[in-house]
C-alpha positions in Angstrom: 0.0 0.0 0.0 2.9 2.3 0.8 4.5 1.6 -2.5 1.3 2.4 -4.3 0.9 5.7 -2.5 4.5 6.7 -3.3 3.9 5.8 -6.9 0.7 7.9 -7.1 2.5 10.8 -5.4 5.4 10.5 -7.8 3.0 10.5 -10.8 1.2 13.6 -9.5 4.5 15.4 -8.9 5.7 14.5 -12.4 2.5 15.8 -13.9 2.7 19.1 -12.0 6.3 19.5 -12.9 5.8 18.8 -16.6 2.8 21.2 -16.8 4.7 23.9 -15.0 7.7 23.6 -17.3 5.6 23.6 -20.5 3.5 26.5 -19.5 6.4 28.6 -18.2 8.8 28.0 -21.2 7.4 30.6 -23.5 6.7 33.0 -20.6 10.4 32.8 -19.6 11.4 33.3 -23.2 9.4 36.5 -23.3 10.8 37.7 -20.0 14.4 37.2 -21.4 13.5 39.1 -24.5 11.9 41.9 -22.4 14.9 42.1 -20.1 17.2 42.4 -23.2 15.1 45.2 -24.6 15.3 47.1 -21.3 19.1 46.6 -21.1 19.4 47.8 -24.7 17.5 51.0 -23.8 14.1 49.9 -25.1 10.8 49.8 -23.2 7.3 48.5 -23.3 5.1 46.2 -21.1 6.3 42.7 -20.1 3.3 41.0 -21.8 4.2 37.5 -20.5 1.7 35.8 -22.7 2.9 37.5 -25.9 5.1 34.5 -26.8 2.3 32.1 -26.3 0.0 34.1 -28.6 2.7 34.2 -31.3 3.1 30.4 -31.1 -0.6 29.9 -31.3 -0.8 32.3 -34.3 2.0 30.4 -36.1 0.3 27.1 -35.4 -2.8 28.2 -37.2 -1.1 29.2 -40.4 -0.5 27.0 -43.4 2.4 27.2 -45.8 4.5 25.4 -48.4 7.8 23.5 -47.6 10.7 23.4 -50.1 10.8 20.0 -51.8 14.4 19.4 -50.8 14.6 17.8 -47.3 10.9 18.2 -46.7 10.7 14.9 -44.7 13.6 15.9 -42.4 12.4 19.4 -41.8 8.9 18.2 -41.0 10.1 15.5 -38.6 13.1 17.2 -36.8 11.1 19.7 -34.7 8.8 16.9 -33.4 11.7 14.5 -32.6 13.6 17.3 -30.9 10.5 18.2 -28.8 10.2 14.5 -27.7 13.9 14.5 -26.6 13.4 17.7 -24.7 10.3 16.4 -22.9 12.2 13.3 -21.9 15.0 15.4 -20.4 12.5 17.8 -18.7 10.9 14.9 -16.9 14.3 14.1 -15.3 15.2 17.6 -14.3 13.6 18.5 -10.9 12.1 22.0 -10.7 10.4 22.4 -7.3 10.4 18.8 -5.8 12.1 15.5 -5.7 10.1 12.2 -5.6 9.0 12.3 -9.3 8.6 9.2 -11.4 11.8 8.1 -13.0 14.1 10.2 -10.9 16.4 7.1 -10.4 17.2 7.5 -14.1 18.0 11.2 -14.0 21.6 10.7 -14.9 23.3 14.0 -15.4 25.2 13.0 -18.5 22.0 11.6 -20.1 20.0 14.7 -19.4 22.6 17.1 -20.6 23.2 14.9 -23.6 19.5 14.9 -24.5 19.2 18.7 -24.3 22.4 19.1 -26.3 21.3 16.7 -29.0 17.9 18.2 -29.2 19.5 21.6 -29.9 21.7 20.1 -32.6 18.7 18.4 -34.1 16.9 21.8 -34.4 19.8 23.0 -36.5 19.4 20.1 -38.9 16.3 21.8 -40.2 18.6 24.4 -41.8 21.0 21.8 -43.2 18.2 19.7 -44.7 16.4 22.6 -46.4 18.7 22.5 -49.4 19.0 26.3 -49.3 22.4 27.9 -49.2 21.7 30.6 -46.7 19.9 28.3 -44.2 22.6 25.6 -44.6 25.4 28.0 -43.9 23.8 29.4 -40.8 23.0 25.9 -39.5 26.5 24.7 -40.2 28.0 27.7 -38.4 25.9 27.1 -35.3 26.7 23.4 -35.3 30.4 24.1 -35.4 29.9 26.5 -32.5 28.1 23.8 -30.5 31.1 21.4 -31.1 33.3 23.9 -29.4 31.2 23.6 -26.3 31.5 19.8 -25.9 34.7 20.0 -23.7 33.0 22.5 -21.4 29.9 20.3 -21.2 32.0 17.2 -20.3 33.8 19.1 -17.6 30.6 20.5 -16.2 29.2 17.0 -15.9 32.4 15.7 -14.4 32.4 18.2 -11.5 29.2 16.9 -9.8 30.4 13.3 -10.4 33.6 14.0 -8.5 31.9 16.1 -5.8 29.1 13.8 -4.9 28.7 10.0 -4.5 25.8 9.7 -6.9 25.5 10.4 -10.6 21.8 11.3 -10.8 20.4 14.8 -10.4 18.0 13.7 -7.7 20.8 12.0 -5.8 23.0 15.1 -6.1 20.3 17.4 -4.7 19.6 15.0 -1.8 23.3 14.8 -1.0 23.6 18.6 -1.0 20.5 19.0 1.1 21.4 16.5 3.8 25.1 17.2 4.3 27.1 20.1 5.6 29.5 21.9 3.2 32.5 20.7 5.1 34.2 19.6 1.9 33.5 22.9 0.1 31.4 21.5 -2.7 28.8 24.3 -2.9 31.2 26.6 -4.7 32.3 24.1 -7.4 28.8 22.9 -8.0 27.6 26.5 -8.4 30.3 27.1 -11.0 29.3 23.9 -12.7 25.7 25.2 -12.8 27.0 28.4 -14.4 28.8 26.3 -17.0 25.6 24.4 -17.9 23.8 27.7 -18.4 26.6 29.0 -20.6 26.6 25.8 -22.6 22.9 25.6 -23.1 21.7 29.2 -23.5 23.2 30.7 -26.6 22.6 34.0 -28.5 19.7 32.6 -30.5 18.1 30.8 -27.5 14.4 31.2 -26.9 13.9 31.5 -30.7 15.3 34.9 -31.1 17.9 36.3 -33.4 18.5 36.5 -37.1 20.3 33.1 -37.2 17.3 31.2 -35.8 14.8 33.0 -38.0 16.9 32.2 -41.1 16.9 28.5 -40.2 13.1 28.5 -39.9 12.5 29.9 -43.4 11.7 26.4 -44.6 9.1 25.7 -41.9 5.5 26.8 -41.6 2.4 26.1 -39.5 2.6 23.5 -36.7 6.2 22.5 -37.6 7.4 26.1 -37.1 5.4 26.5 -33.9 6.8 23.3 -32.4 10.3 24.4 -33.3 9.8 27.6 -31.4 8.3 25.9 -28.4 11.0 23.2 -28.3 13.6 26.0 -28.3 11.9 27.7 -25.4 11.7 24.5 -23.5 15.3 23.7 -24.1 16.2 27.1 -22.6 14.1 26.6 -19.5 15.5 23.1 -19.0 19.1 24.3 -19.0 18.2 27.2 -16.7 16.4 24.8 -14.3 19.4 22.3 -14.4 21.8 25.1 -13.6 19.5 26.4 -10.9 19.4 23.0 -9.2 23.2 23.2 -8.7 23.1 26.8 -7.8 20.3 26.7 -5.2 19.3 23.1 -4.3 17.7 24.3 -1.0 14.7 25.6 -3.0 13.7 22.0 -3.9 11.4 20.1 -1.6 12.0 16.5 -0.5 8.5 15.0 0.0 7.8 13.3 3.3 7.2 9.6 2.7 4.6 9.6 5.6 2.3 12.0 3.7 2.5 15.0 5.9 -0.6 17.2 5.7 1.6 20.2 5.2 3.0 18.7 2.0 0.7 20.8 -0.2 1.8 24.0 1.5 5.5 23.0 1.1 4.9 22.3 -2.6 3.3 25.7 -3.2 6.2 27.4 -1.4 8.7 25.4 -3.5 6.9 26.4 -6.7 7.1 30.0 -5.6 10.9 29.6 -4.9 11.4 28.0 -8.3 9.7 30.9 -9.9 11.9 33.4 -8.1 15.0 31.4 -8.9 14.0 31.1 -12.6 13.2 34.8 -13.0 16.5 35.7 -11.5 18.3 33.4 -13.9 16.3 34.7 -16.8 17.7 38.2 -15.9 21.2 36.7 -15.8 20.7 35.1 -19.2 19.5 38.4 -20.6 22.6 40.1 -19.3 24.9 37.4 -20.8 23.2 37.7 -24.2 23.3 41.5 -24.1 26.8 42.2 -22.8 28.8 39.0 -23.2 27.3 37.3 -26.3 26.7 40.3 -28.4 30.0 40.1 -30.3 30.7 38.2 -33.5 32.9 35.6 -31.7 29.9 34.2 -29.6 30.7 30.5 -29.9 34.4 30.8 -28.9 33.5 33.3 -26.1 30.8 31.0 -24.6 33.1 27.9 -24.9 35.9 29.8 -23.2 33.7 31.1 -20.3 32.1 27.7 -19.8 35.4 25.9 -19.8 36.8 28.5 -17.3 33.9 27.8 -15.0 34.6 24.1 -15.2 38.3 24.5 -14.5 37.7 26.8 -11.6 35.1 24.4 -10.2 37.6 21.5 -10.3 40.4 23.7 -8.7 38.0 24.7 -5.9 36.8 21.2 -5.4 40.2 19.7 -4.9 41.4 22.7 -2.9 38.5 22.2 -0.6 39.3 18.5 -0.1 43.0 19.2 0.5 42.6 22.1 2.9 39.0 21.7 4.2 
């Protein structure tokens, strides 16, 4: 009976988490864009639902695809969305105890998100158009520069904690004192994940992303935009789990009557954390990623975060 109750609770938490992430992905994308406009000297209302209205409007349109690569361009956004949803189900936002958390391997989750982003770029390569192909190839080469930083960001939590899953990492950080000095290295690793995952064209903005979508219309184009927004939020949430694990609730197995209150507080803390990181991402994309050497700059900064995390980790073990 206890196992059944735990399974039902895990299913409920997973459903709440997935709905929260899917609803908030376009909202966070809009907030990032609004923050960037403000930092650039623009103005205007936040209009948090503006992104949702745009996706709905694009979904209702019809259009023609180029004959070359039509099958790939029609399939790639949907496959990418499936990969992102699988990764999102393994990245805790406000609570542990979700279904499948035992399989939330950090390498698998980051690999799914990275591969989904690469798959979205395949749309430009498969279109058969020179402009789209060149832009997609440039972005894919830039992603390859980020692979060493991604590997190092994954290696830091593996060396700092006994488990390899995100849920196990959060539990370890919540239940132990920071005597080994692992909070600093893990925070740097979280920053590296955000740098790796959130690029200049994240959240469907920028000339490069618009060029790659020239061969898409209707639901395919809307799904590509939504998948891009969800990828961005998933990276932000993954980085936030390492930066601030105390905002995540560990459900009481006995079914405490105050569980609902704790969950609502955890959702509010997740919202505050996410909004703060959206502001950080907007600053990065405005002041750091505004130059022409974006890929190399991101790769260098992410690699620097990983190197500093490893140095601090071993320094803490040696002198702590």
